[in-house]
MARVO-457412 format. One record per residue (C-alpha): residue number from 1; x, y, z. Coordinates in steps of 0.05 Angstrom, whole numbers, plus 32768, in hexadecimal, padded with zeros to 4 digits. Layout:
# residues N
<seq: NUM	px: X	py: Y	pz: Z>
...
This chain:
# residues 338
<seq: 1	px: 81D5	py: 7F9E	pz: 7C62>
<seq: 2	px: 81B2	py: 7F5E	pz: 7C79>
<seq: 3	px: 81DA	py: 7F5D	pz: 7CBA>
<seq: 4	px: 81D2	py: 7F2A	pz: 7CF1>
<seq: 5	px: 81AC	py: 7EF4	pz: 7CCB>
<seq: 6	px: 818B	py: 7EBE	pz: 7CF6>
<seq: 7	px: 81B6	py: 7E80	pz: 7CFC>
<seq: 8	px: 8188	py: 7E55	pz: 7CD0>
<seq: 9	px: 818F	py: 7E88	pz: 7C97>
<seq: 10	px: 81DB	py: 7E82	pz: 7C9B>
<seq: 11	px: 81D7	py: 7E38	pz: 7C8B>
<seq: 12	px: 81FD	py: 7E27	pz: 7C4B>
<seq: 13	px: 81E8	py: 7E04	pz: 7C0C>
<seq: 14	px: 81FF	py: 7DFB	pz: 7BC5>
<seq: 15	px: 81EA	py: 7E21	pz: 7B87>
<seq: 16	px: 81C6	py: 7DE7	pz: 7B65>
<seq: 17	px: 817E	py: 7DFE	pz: 7B71>
<seq: 18	px: 818C	py: 7E47	pz: 7B5E>
<seq: 19	px: 81B1	py: 7E30	pz: 7B20>
<seq: 20	px: 8174	py: 7E07	pz: 7B0C>
<seq: 21	px: 8145	py: 7E41	pz: 7B17>
<seq: 22	px: 8173	py: 7E6F	pz: 7AEE>
<seq: 23	px: 8173	py: 7E3D	pz: 7AB4>
<seq: 24	px: 8128	py: 7E32	pz: 7AB7>
<seq: 25	px: 8117	py: 7E7C	pz: 7ABA>
<seq: 26	px: 814E	py: 7E90	pz: 7A8A>
<seq: 27	px: 8130	py: 7E63	pz: 7A55>
<seq: 28	px: 80F0	py: 7E8B	pz: 7A5D>
<seq: 29	px: 8115	py: 7ECC	pz: 7A51>
<seq: 30	px: 8120	py: 7EE4	pz: 7A98>
<seq: 31	px: 8162	py: 7F08	pz: 7AA5>
<seq: 32	px: 818F	py: 7EF3	pz: 7ADE>
<seq: 33	px: 8193	py: 7F38	pz: 7AFF>
<seq: 34	px: 814B	py: 7F3A	pz: 7B1A>
<seq: 35	px: 8151	py: 7EF1	pz: 7B2F>
<seq: 36	px: 818F	py: 7EFF	pz: 7B58>
<seq: 37	px: 817B	py: 7F44	pz: 7B71>
<seq: 38	px: 8188	py: 7F4D	pz: 7BBB>
<seq: 39	px: 81A9	py: 7F09	pz: 7BC4>
<seq: 40	px: 81F1	py: 7F20	pz: 7BC1>
<seq: 41	px: 81FD	py: 7EF0	pz: 7B87>
<seq: 42	px: 8216	py: 7F00	pz: 7B42>
<seq: 43	px: 820E	py: 7EDB	pz: 7AFF>
<seq: 44	px: 8257	py: 7EC7	pz: 7B05>
<seq: 45	px: 8248	py: 7EA4	pz: 7B47>
<seq: 46	px: 821A	py: 7E74	pz: 7B22>
<seq: 47	px: 8256	py: 7E5E	pz: 7AF9>
<seq: 48	px: 827C	py: 7E4A	pz: 7B38>
<seq: 49	px: 8266	py: 7E02	pz: 7B48>
<seq: 50	px: 8287	py: 7DFD	pz: 7B8C>
<seq: 51	px: 826D	py: 7E3F	pz: 7BA7>
<seq: 52	px: 8243	py: 7E3B	pz: 7BE6>
<seq: 53	px: 820A	py: 7E6A	pz: 7BF6>
<seq: 54	px: 81DD	py: 7E76	pz: 7C32>
<seq: 55	px: 8194	py: 7E61	pz: 7C36>
<seq: 56	px: 8183	py: 7EAA	pz: 7C3C>
<seq: 57	px: 81A2	py: 7EB8	pz: 7BF8>
<seq: 58	px: 817D	py: 7E7D	pz: 7BD9>
<seq: 59	px: 813B	py: 7E92	pz: 7BF7>
<seq: 60	px: 8144	py: 7ED8	pz: 7BDA>
<seq: 61	px: 814E	py: 7EBB	pz: 7B95>
<seq: 62	px: 8111	py: 7E8E	pz: 7B9D>
<seq: 63	px: 80E6	py: 7ECA	pz: 7BB1>
<seq: 64	px: 8101	py: 7EF1	pz: 7B74>
<seq: 65	px: 80F2	py: 7EB5	pz: 7B47>
<seq: 66	px: 80AA	py: 7EAE	pz: 7B5E>
<seq: 67	px: 809D	py: 7EF8	pz: 7B57>
<seq: 68	px: 80BF	py: 7F02	pz: 7B14>
<seq: 69	px: 80A6	py: 7EC3	pz: 7AF3>
<seq: 70	px: 805D	py: 7ECF	pz: 7B03>
<seq: 71	px: 8056	py: 7E83	pz: 7B06>
<seq: 72	px: 8034	py: 7E6D	pz: 7B47>
<seq: 73	px: 8045	py: 7E24	pz: 7B36>
<seq: 74	px: 8090	py: 7E33	pz: 7B2F>
<seq: 75	px: 80A1	py: 7E06	pz: 7B6A>
<seq: 76	px: 807F	py: 7DCB	pz: 7B47>
<seq: 77	px: 80A3	py: 7DD8	pz: 7B06>
<seq: 78	px: 80E8	py: 7DDF	pz: 7B25>
<seq: 79	px: 80DF	py: 7DA1	pz: 7B50>
<seq: 80	px: 80CD	py: 7D76	pz: 7B14>
<seq: 81	px: 810E	py: 7D8E	pz: 7AF4>
<seq: 82	px: 8139	py: 7D83	pz: 7B31>
<seq: 83	px: 815B	py: 7D44	pz: 7B19>
<seq: 84	px: 8188	py: 7D1B	pz: 7B46>
<seq: 85	px: 81C6	py: 7D32	pz: 7B21>
<seq: 86	px: 81B8	py: 7D79	pz: 7B39>
<seq: 87	px: 81CD	py: 7D64	pz: 7B7F>
<seq: 88	px: 8216	py: 7D5C	pz: 7B6B>
<seq: 89	px: 823F	py: 7D26	pz: 7B8D>
<seq: 90	px: 8203	py: 7D13	pz: 7BB9>
<seq: 91	px: 81D8	py: 7D06	pz: 7B7C>
<seq: 92	px: 820D	py: 7CDC	pz: 7B59>
<seq: 93	px: 8219	py: 7CB3	pz: 7B99>
<seq: 94	px: 81CE	py: 7CA7	pz: 7B9D>
<seq: 95	px: 81CE	py: 7C8E	pz: 7B55>
<seq: 96	px: 8206	py: 7C5E	pz: 7B66>
<seq: 97	px: 81E2	py: 7C43	pz: 7BA4>
<seq: 98	px: 81CA	py: 7BFB	pz: 7BA6>
<seq: 99	px: 817F	py: 7C06	pz: 7BAF>
<seq: 100	px: 814D	py: 7C3F	pz: 7BB1>
<seq: 101	px: 814B	py: 7C36	pz: 7BFD>
<seq: 102	px: 8196	py: 7C3E	pz: 7C03>
<seq: 103	px: 8195	py: 7C7C	pz: 7BD6>
<seq: 104	px: 815D	py: 7C9E	pz: 7BFD>
<seq: 105	px: 817C	py: 7C8E	pz: 7C40>
<seq: 106	px: 81BD	py: 7CAC	pz: 7C27>
<seq: 107	px: 8199	py: 7CEC	pz: 7C12>
<seq: 108	px: 8174	py: 7CF1	pz: 7C54>
<seq: 109	px: 81B6	py: 7CE9	pz: 7C7A>
<seq: 110	px: 81D0	py: 7D28	pz: 7C57>
<seq: 111	px: 8198	py: 7D5C	pz: 7C57>
<seq: 112	px: 81CB	py: 7D94	pz: 7C52>
<seq: 113	px: 81E3	py: 7D78	pz: 7C0F>
<seq: 114	px: 819B	py: 7D74	pz: 7BF8>
<seq: 115	px: 8193	py: 7DBD	pz: 7C09>
<seq: 116	px: 814E	py: 7DAF	pz: 7C25>
<seq: 117	px: 8127	py: 7DDE	pz: 7C53>
<seq: 118	px: 8101	py: 7DA2	pz: 7C71>
<seq: 119	px: 810E	py: 7D68	pz: 7C9F>
<seq: 120	px: 8107	py: 7D2C	pz: 7C71>
<seq: 121	px: 80F8	py: 7CE5	pz: 7C86>
<seq: 122	px: 80E8	py: 7CA2	pz: 7C65>
<seq: 123	px: 80AE	py: 7C7A	pz: 7C83>
<seq: 124	px: 8092	py: 7C36	pz: 7C73>
<seq: 125	px: 804D	py: 7C1B	pz: 7C82>
<seq: 126	px: 803D	py: 7BD7	pz: 7C64>
<seq: 127	px: 8040	py: 7BDC	pz: 7C18>
<seq: 128	px: 8046	py: 7C28	pz: 7C1B>
<seq: 129	px: 8084	py: 7C54	pz: 7C20>
<seq: 130	px: 8082	py: 7C9E	pz: 7C30>
<seq: 131	px: 80B3	py: 7CD7	pz: 7C28>
<seq: 132	px: 809E	py: 7D0A	pz: 7C5C>
<seq: 133	px: 80B3	py: 7D53	pz: 7C61>
<seq: 134	px: 80A8	py: 7D7A	pz: 7CA2>
<seq: 135	px: 80C7	py: 7DB3	pz: 7CCA>
<seq: 136	px: 80C6	py: 7DEC	pz: 7C97>
<seq: 137	px: 80DC	py: 7E2B	pz: 7CBD>
<seq: 138	px: 80F4	py: 7E5C	pz: 7C89>
<seq: 139	px: 80D2	py: 7E93	pz: 7C60>
<seq: 140	px: 8087	py: 7E89	pz: 7C6C>
<seq: 141	px: 8075	py: 7EAB	pz: 7C29>
<seq: 142	px: 809C	py: 7E73	pz: 7C05>
<seq: 143	px: 807B	py: 7E39	pz: 7C2A>
<seq: 144	px: 8053	py: 7E22	pz: 7BED>
<seq: 145	px: 808D	py: 7E2C	pz: 7BBD>
<seq: 146	px: 80C0	py: 7E07	pz: 7BE8>
<seq: 147	px: 8090	py: 7DCE	pz: 7BF9>
<seq: 148	px: 807F	py: 7DC3	pz: 7BB0>
<seq: 149	px: 80C8	py: 7DC7	pz: 7B9D>
<seq: 150	px: 80DB	py: 7D95	pz: 7BD3>
<seq: 151	px: 80A4	py: 7D61	pz: 7BC7>
<seq: 152	px: 80A7	py: 7D60	pz: 7B7B>
<seq: 153	px: 80F3	py: 7D5F	pz: 7B7B>
<seq: 154	px: 80EF	py: 7D21	pz: 7BA7>
<seq: 155	px: 80C2	py: 7D00	pz: 7B73>
<seq: 156	px: 80F3	py: 7D13	pz: 7B3C>
<seq: 157	px: 812E	py: 7CF6	pz: 7B63>
<seq: 158	px: 810A	py: 7CB4	pz: 7B70>
<seq: 159	px: 80FA	py: 7CAE	pz: 7B26>
<seq: 160	px: 8141	py: 7CBF	pz: 7B11>
<seq: 161	px: 815D	py: 7C8B	pz: 7B41>
<seq: 162	px: 812F	py: 7C54	pz: 7B28>
<seq: 163	px: 8138	py: 7C68	pz: 7ADF>
<seq: 164	px: 80EE	py: 7C6D	pz: 7ACF>
<seq: 165	px: 80B0	py: 7C93	pz: 7AE1>
<seq: 166	px: 8084	py: 7C7D	pz: 7B1B>
<seq: 167	px: 803D	py: 7C8E	pz: 7B2E>
<seq: 168	px: 803D	py: 7CA4	pz: 7B77>
<seq: 169	px: 8003	py: 7C8E	pz: 7BA2>
<seq: 170	px: 7FF7	py: 7CD6	pz: 7BB8>
<seq: 171	px: 8016	py: 7D19	pz: 7BC8>
<seq: 172	px: 8000	py: 7D3B	pz: 7C09>
<seq: 173	px: 800E	py: 7D85	pz: 7C15>
<seq: 174	px: 8009	py: 7DAC	pz: 7C57>
<seq: 175	px: 7FE3	py: 7DE9	pz: 7C3C>
<seq: 176	px: 7FA0	py: 7DFB	pz: 7C1E>
<seq: 177	px: 7F95	py: 7DF2	pz: 7BD3>
<seq: 178	px: 7FB8	py: 7E2D	pz: 7BB1>
<seq: 179	px: 7F9B	py: 7E52	pz: 7B76>
<seq: 180	px: 7FC6	py: 7E29	pz: 7B47>
<seq: 181	px: 7FAD	py: 7DE6	pz: 7B64>
<seq: 182	px: 7F9A	py: 7DCF	pz: 7B1E>
<seq: 183	px: 7FE4	py: 7DCE	pz: 7B0D>
<seq: 184	px: 7FEC	py: 7D91	pz: 7B39>
<seq: 185	px: 7FBD	py: 7D68	pz: 7B0F>
<seq: 186	px: 7FE0	py: 7D81	pz: 7AD0>
<seq: 187	px: 8026	py: 7D71	pz: 7AE7>
<seq: 188	px: 801F	py: 7D35	pz: 7B17>
<seq: 189	px: 8003	py: 7CF0	pz: 7B0A>
<seq: 190	px: 7FE7	py: 7CE5	pz: 7B50>
<seq: 191	px: 7FB0	py: 7CFD	pz: 7B80>
<seq: 192	px: 7FC2	py: 7D3C	pz: 7BA6>
<seq: 193	px: 7FA8	py: 7D4A	pz: 7BEC>
<seq: 194	px: 7FAD	py: 7D8E	pz: 7C0E>
<seq: 195	px: 7FAA	py: 7DA5	pz: 7C57>
<seq: 196	px: 7FD4	py: 7D69	pz: 7C6D>
<seq: 197	px: 7FFE	py: 7D69	pz: 7CAC>
<seq: 198	px: 803E	py: 7D64	pz: 7C82>
<seq: 199	px: 8058	py: 7D5D	pz: 7C3C>
<seq: 200	px: 8054	py: 7D13	pz: 7C29>
<seq: 201	px: 8064	py: 7CEE	pz: 7BE9>
<seq: 202	px: 8047	py: 7CA7	pz: 7BEB>
<seq: 203	px: 805E	py: 7C6F	pz: 7BBE>
<seq: 204	px: 8064	py: 7C23	pz: 7BBB>
<seq: 205	px: 8093	py: 7C08	pz: 7BF1>
<seq: 206	px: 80AA	py: 7BD0	pz: 7BC2>
<seq: 207	px: 80D1	py: 7C05	pz: 7B9C>
<seq: 208	px: 8100	py: 7C10	pz: 7BD7>
<seq: 209	px: 8125	py: 7BCE	pz: 7BCD>
<seq: 210	px: 8129	py: 7BD2	pz: 7B82>
<seq: 211	px: 8171	py: 7BD1	pz: 7B69>
<seq: 212	px: 8186	py: 7C11	pz: 7B47>
<seq: 213	px: 819C	py: 7C0C	pz: 7AFE>
<seq: 214	px: 81DB	py: 7C35	pz: 7B09>
<seq: 215	px: 81F1	py: 7C15	pz: 7B4A>
<seq: 216	px: 823D	py: 7C11	pz: 7B53>
<seq: 217	px: 825A	py: 7C00	pz: 7B97>
<seq: 218	px: 829F	py: 7C1E	pz: 7B89>
<seq: 219	px: 8283	py: 7C60	pz: 7B70>
<seq: 220	px: 8252	py: 7C62	pz: 7BAA>
<seq: 221	px: 828A	py: 7C58	pz: 7BDC>
<seq: 222	px: 82B5	py: 7C91	pz: 7BC0>
<seq: 223	px: 8279	py: 7CBD	pz: 7BB7>
<seq: 224	px: 8267	py: 7CB4	pz: 7C00>
<seq: 225	px: 82AC	py: 7CCB	pz: 7C15>
<seq: 226	px: 82A3	py: 7D0B	pz: 7BED>
<seq: 227	px: 825E	py: 7D16	pz: 7C0B>
<seq: 228	px: 827D	py: 7D12	pz: 7C50>
<seq: 229	px: 82B1	py: 7D46	pz: 7C3E>
<seq: 230	px: 827F	py: 7D76	pz: 7C1F>
<seq: 231	px: 824E	py: 7D6E	pz: 7C58>
<seq: 232	px: 8286	py: 7D80	pz: 7C89>
<seq: 233	px: 8297	py: 7DBD	pz: 7C60>
<seq: 234	px: 824F	py: 7DD5	pz: 7C5F>
<seq: 235	px: 8248	py: 7DC8	pz: 7CAA>
<seq: 236	px: 8288	py: 7DEC	pz: 7CBC>
<seq: 237	px: 827A	py: 7E2B	pz: 7C95>
<seq: 238	px: 824B	py: 7E4D	pz: 7CC7>
<seq: 239	px: 827A	py: 7E37	pz: 7D00>
<seq: 240	px: 82B4	py: 7E5C	pz: 7CDF>
<seq: 241	px: 8289	py: 7E9B	pz: 7CD8>
<seq: 242	px: 8274	py: 7E97	pz: 7D20>
<seq: 243	px: 82BC	py: 7E8F	pz: 7D37>
<seq: 244	px: 82D0	py: 7ECE	pz: 7D11>
<seq: 245	px: 8293	py: 7EF4	pz: 7D29>
<seq: 246	px: 82A0	py: 7EE1	pz: 7D72>
<seq: 247	px: 82E9	py: 7EF4	pz: 7D6C>
<seq: 248	px: 82D8	py: 7F37	pz: 7D4D>
<seq: 249	px: 82A4	py: 7F45	pz: 7D83>
<seq: 250	px: 82D8	py: 7F3C	pz: 7DB9>
<seq: 251	px: 8314	py: 7F5D	pz: 7D95>
<seq: 252	px: 82F8	py: 7F95	pz: 7D6A>
<seq: 253	px: 8331	py: 7FC4	pz: 7D7D>
<seq: 254	px: 8365	py: 7F92	pz: 7D65>
<seq: 255	px: 8344	py: 7F75	pz: 7D26>
<seq: 256	px: 835E	py: 7FA2	pz: 7CF0>
<seq: 257	px: 8369	py: 7F6B	pz: 7CBD>
<seq: 258	px: 8356	py: 7F24	pz: 7CAC>
<seq: 259	px: 839F	py: 7F10	pz: 7CB2>
<seq: 260	px: 83A1	py: 7F26	pz: 7CFA>
<seq: 261	px: 8360	py: 7F02	pz: 7D0B>
<seq: 262	px: 8378	py: 7EC3	pz: 7CE8>
<seq: 263	px: 83B8	py: 7EC4	pz: 7D11>
<seq: 264	px: 8391	py: 7ECB	pz: 7D52>
<seq: 265	px: 8362	py: 7E92	pz: 7D3E>
<seq: 266	px: 839F	py: 7E67	pz: 7D2B>
<seq: 267	px: 8388	py: 7E60	pz: 7CE3>
<seq: 268	px: 83A4	py: 7E78	pz: 7CA1>
<seq: 269	px: 8388	py: 7EB7	pz: 7C83>
<seq: 270	px: 8383	py: 7E92	pz: 7C40>
<seq: 271	px: 8356	py: 7E5C	pz: 7C5F>
<seq: 272	px: 8328	py: 7E8F	pz: 7C80>
<seq: 273	px: 8324	py: 7EB8	pz: 7C41>
<seq: 274	px: 8310	py: 7E7A	pz: 7C19>
<seq: 275	px: 82DA	py: 7E69	pz: 7C4C>
<seq: 276	px: 82BE	py: 7EAF	pz: 7C48>
<seq: 277	px: 82BE	py: 7EB0	pz: 7BFC>
<seq: 278	px: 8299	py: 7E6F	pz: 7BF8>
<seq: 279	px: 8264	py: 7E8B	pz: 7C27>
<seq: 280	px: 825E	py: 7EC9	pz: 7BFC>
<seq: 281	px: 8276	py: 7EF8	pz: 7C32>
<seq: 282	px: 82B7	py: 7F1B	pz: 7C45>
<seq: 283	px: 82DF	py: 7F30	pz: 7C81>
<seq: 284	px: 82C9	py: 7F78	pz: 7C79>
<seq: 285	px: 827F	py: 7F63	pz: 7C78>
<seq: 286	px: 8287	py: 7F3B	pz: 7CB8>
<seq: 287	px: 82AC	py: 7F74	pz: 7CD8>
<seq: 288	px: 8274	py: 7FA4	pz: 7CC4>
<seq: 289	px: 823F	py: 7F74	pz: 7CE0>
<seq: 290	px: 8262	py: 7F6F	pz: 7D24>
<seq: 291	px: 8270	py: 7FBA	pz: 7D27>
<seq: 292	px: 8229	py: 7FCB	pz: 7D15>
<seq: 293	px: 820B	py: 7F9D	pz: 7D4A>
<seq: 294	px: 823A	py: 7FB7	pz: 7D80>
<seq: 295	px: 822F	py: 7FFF	pz: 7D6C>
<seq: 296	px: 81E4	py: 7FF9	pz: 7D72>
<seq: 297	px: 81EC	py: 7FD9	pz: 7DB7>
<seq: 298	px: 821C	py: 800F	pz: 7DD0>
<seq: 299	px: 81F2	py: 8048	pz: 7DB3>
<seq: 300	px: 81B1	py: 8030	pz: 7DD3>
<seq: 301	px: 81C8	py: 800E	pz: 7E13>
<seq: 302	px: 8201	py: 803C	pz: 7E2A>
<seq: 303	px: 8211	py: 8086	pz: 7E31>
<seq: 304	px: 8256	py: 8080	pz: 7E13>
<seq: 305	px: 8269	py: 80BC	pz: 7DE7>
<seq: 306	px: 826C	py: 80AC	pz: 7D9D>
<seq: 307	px: 82B7	py: 80B5	pz: 7D99>
<seq: 308	px: 82C1	py: 807E	pz: 7DCE>
<seq: 309	px: 8290	py: 8050	pz: 7DAA>
<seq: 310	px: 82B9	py: 805B	pz: 7D6A>
<seq: 311	px: 82F8	py: 8047	pz: 7D91>
<seq: 312	px: 82D8	py: 8008	pz: 7DAC>
<seq: 313	px: 82C4	py: 7FF4	pz: 7D65>
<seq: 314	px: 830B	py: 7FFB	pz: 7D4D>
<seq: 315	px: 8306	py: 803D	pz: 7D29>
<seq: 316	px: 8342	py: 806C	pz: 7D2D>
<seq: 317	px: 8315	py: 80A8	pz: 7D19>
<seq: 318	px: 82CF	py: 80B7	pz: 7D31>
<seq: 319	px: 82BD	py: 80D2	pz: 7CEC>
<seq: 320	px: 82CA	py: 808D	pz: 7CCD>
<seq: 321	px: 8299	py: 806E	pz: 7CFF>
<seq: 322	px: 8264	py: 80A3	pz: 7CF1>
<seq: 323	px: 8269	py: 8096	pz: 7CA5>
<seq: 324	px: 8266	py: 804B	pz: 7CAF>
<seq: 325	px: 822A	py: 804E	pz: 7CDD>
<seq: 326	px: 8206	py: 807C	pz: 7CAC>
<seq: 327	px: 8212	py: 8048	pz: 7C75>
<seq: 328	px: 81F9	py: 800F	pz: 7CA0>
<seq: 329	px: 81BB	py: 802E	pz: 7CBE>
<seq: 330	px: 81AA	py: 8069	pz: 7C92>
<seq: 331	px: 81B2	py: 809A	pz: 7CCB>
<seq: 332	px: 81EB	py: 80B7	pz: 7CF5>
<seq: 333	px: 81FA	py: 8097	pz: 7D38>
<seq: 334	px: 81E3	py: 80D5	pz: 7D5F>
<seq: 335	px: 819E	py: 80D1	pz: 7D3F>
<seq: 336	px: 819A	py: 8085	pz: 7D49>
<seq: 337	px: 81A9	py: 808F	pz: 7D93>
<seq: 338	px: 816B	py: 80BB	pz: 7D9B>
């Protein structure tokens, strides 16, 4: 069931990268079903622009894409197609910024809106500027894919903002040369160095203060306000989930419905339901998660009879608890206790 995900995997992001991968692979004949398999997403979700998903869901789609495409350089290809407009209101606000420096600082101030798995920074050293990516801590098997996607998408964004191609001074990558290393020479017009301490894209510092061709102070101002609102929404999502989880954990016997929980949390059921839908979950799923976690604890750490455990979890009948636990764990509670 994917219960009790680590906190970092409950972080929220938008659908823009998955939508790009679906378009790219769909053009090559790949069907959506294997791409979305195991992610909890449906093809209809990709048609919902304001839907929010977890990083865990996005990583599952990435893993499916790498496996199904058979293209080891997929991260490079997707990054070079990740145009600034793919970042929604953040991308358009960057386009309306005064200079490249302003646009990049805006993006770095909102890493959640970028959907990045890295800590990004902008450094300057004399006539050289560097975009640096560190701190990757997600799926290790996708390190190369995600690093390639991140670094080449940064190059694409810089070029989109300036309105023309640039020749980077270099690209540094924090891993050994992969088997598809030749693809870098084929797709990038710059030297590539491997085994670096971090991902680094180096370019001329003079570009930072170049006025952007689509700069518009009014559009930039209003775009920034929308970025603030969306960032708050993305940041509050996990907090709402944790509030519901915490309440359920303490009041399982009295949490028969979302309406009752909403009342006890002094929120409207409609607002909570909308939050849960945007995070691709439901009240029943959260209730199952909390019940399953508590059931495992009570079965292994106490000698309570199963009928009392069922009562503590809010079940009116022991048989209902037995069926639910069998569905969650694949075995009855009595066997799990052994």
